[in-house]
C-alpha positions in Angstrom: 0.2 -0.1 -0.1 2.8 2.8 0.8 4.0 2.7 -2.6 0.9 3.7 -3.9 1.2 7.2 -1.6 3.7 9.7 -1.7 6.2 10.8 0.8 5.3 12.7 3.7 6.0 16.4 3.6 7.1 18.7 7.1 4.2 21.0 5.9 1.2 18.3 6.1 2.5 17.0 9.4 1.1 18.5 12.9 4.1 18.1 15.2 4.8 17.6 19.3 7.6 17.8 20.9 6.9 16.6 25.0 10.1 16.8 27.3 9.5 13.9 29.8 9.7 14.4 33.5 13.7 13.7 35.1 14.0 10.7 37.1 16.1 11.0 40.2 19.6 10.8 39.6 19.8 10.2 36.1 21.8 12.1 33.7 20.0 11.2 31.0 16.6 13.1 29.5 13.7 11.8 27.9 11.3 13.1 25.4 8.6 12.0 22.5 8.1 13.8 19.2 4.9 12.6 17.8 3.3 13.6 14.4 0.0 13.7 12.8 -0.8 13.7 9.4 -3.0 16.9 8.8 -2.5 16.4 4.9 -5.9 15.8 2.5 -4.3 12.1 1.8 -2.6 9.3 3.1 1.6 9.4 3.0 4.5 7.2 3.6 6.7 8.2 6.9 10.2 6.8 5.5 12.8 6.7 8.3 13.6 8.9 10.7 12.6 12.7 11.2 15.6 15.5 11.0 15.8 16.9 14.6 17.7 19.7 15.8 18.1 21.8 19.1 20.8 24.3 18.1 21.4 28.1 20.0 20.9 30.9 17.2 24.0 29.6 14.6 25.6 28.4 17.5 26.3 24.9 19.3 24.2 22.2 17.8 22.8 19.0 18.7 21.1 16.5 16.2 19.2 13.7 16.6 20.6 10.1 15.2 18.5 7.1 14.3 19.2 4.0 16.6 17.7 1.0 15.1 15.9 0.0 11.0 13.3 2.7 10.4 10.6 1.2 8.4 8.2 2.8 6.1 5.2 3.8 7.5 1.9 4.0 6.1 -0.3 7.1 7.6 -3.5 7.7 6.7 -5.3 11.1 7.1 -5.4 11.9 10.8 -2.7 9.0 11.5 0.2 9.5 13.9 3.9 8.4 14.3 5.9 8.6 17.8 9.6 9.2 17.8 11.0 8.3 21.2 14.1 11.0 22.1 16.5 10.7 24.5 19.9 13.1 24.9 22.4 14.1 27.9 20.6 16.1 30.3 22.2 19.2 32.2 23.0 18.9 36.2 20.4 19.5 38.6 19.2 23.2 38.7 21.5 24.7 35.7 23.2 24.0 32.7 26.8 23.5 33.6 29.8 24.9 30.9 29.3 21.8 29.4 25.8 22.1 28.2 26.0 25.4 25.8 22.7 23.7 23.8 19.6 24.8 25.6 16.3 26.1 23.5 12.9 26.7 24.0 12.2 25.1 20.2 13.5 22.6 18.3 13.8 22.3 14.3 12.2 19.6 12.7 11.8 18.1 9.1 9.7 14.9 7.7 12.3 12.6 6.1 13.6 13.2 3.3 12.2 16.6 2.9 14.5 19.3 2.4 11.8 22.1 4.6 12.1 22.6 8.3 9.7 24.2 11.1 10.6 25.3 14.4 8.0 23.5 17.1 7.9 24.8 20.9 9.0 22.2 23.1 6.7 21.5 26.0 5.9 19.5 29.4 4.0 16.7 30.2 1.4 19.2 31.4 1.4 21.3 28.1 3.3 24.1 29.2 6.4 25.8 27.1 9.7 24.3 29.0 13.3 23.9 27.3 15.6 21.1 26.1 19.3 21.5 27.9 21.2 19.5 25.9 25.1 18.4 26.7 26.4 17.0 24.1 26.0 16.7 20.3 23.9 13.8 19.7 20.4 13.2 21.0 19.2 9.3 20.2 15.7 8.5 18.3 14.3 5.5 18.5 12.7 4.1 15.4 9.1 5.7 14.4 6.1 3.8 15.4 2.7 4.2 14.4 0.1 5.0 17.7 -3.0 2.9 17.6 -6.1 5.1 18.6 
């Protein structure tokens, strides 16, 4: 079925980035990137989305996929979710090594050159920020979310 549909495009997707509550004594933070197809037609979500957090034109942390990402035939209104994991700042404040901190991230659909800035939210939906200590944000393979 996926061969009959075009690749998903960034502009036809609604993006949501949720930073999860940090576990006690953990040096890593988990987050979720969810994507809903708002286009008029089904599309194929084929691969890992592009994902980056940066400070202006300065330091940047990029998403890197782990494992195989199979194509997903995404119907209109369907949702895909990717888990993110990154090294977080120390309790209470970013350290000198954590130069990447922002209230938004830049995302793009797989195989799309157009990108979009999206806000970072916490689990309650309030604006939040990502403080990333490192150059890599690890991403799990995208999975379709059952409704």
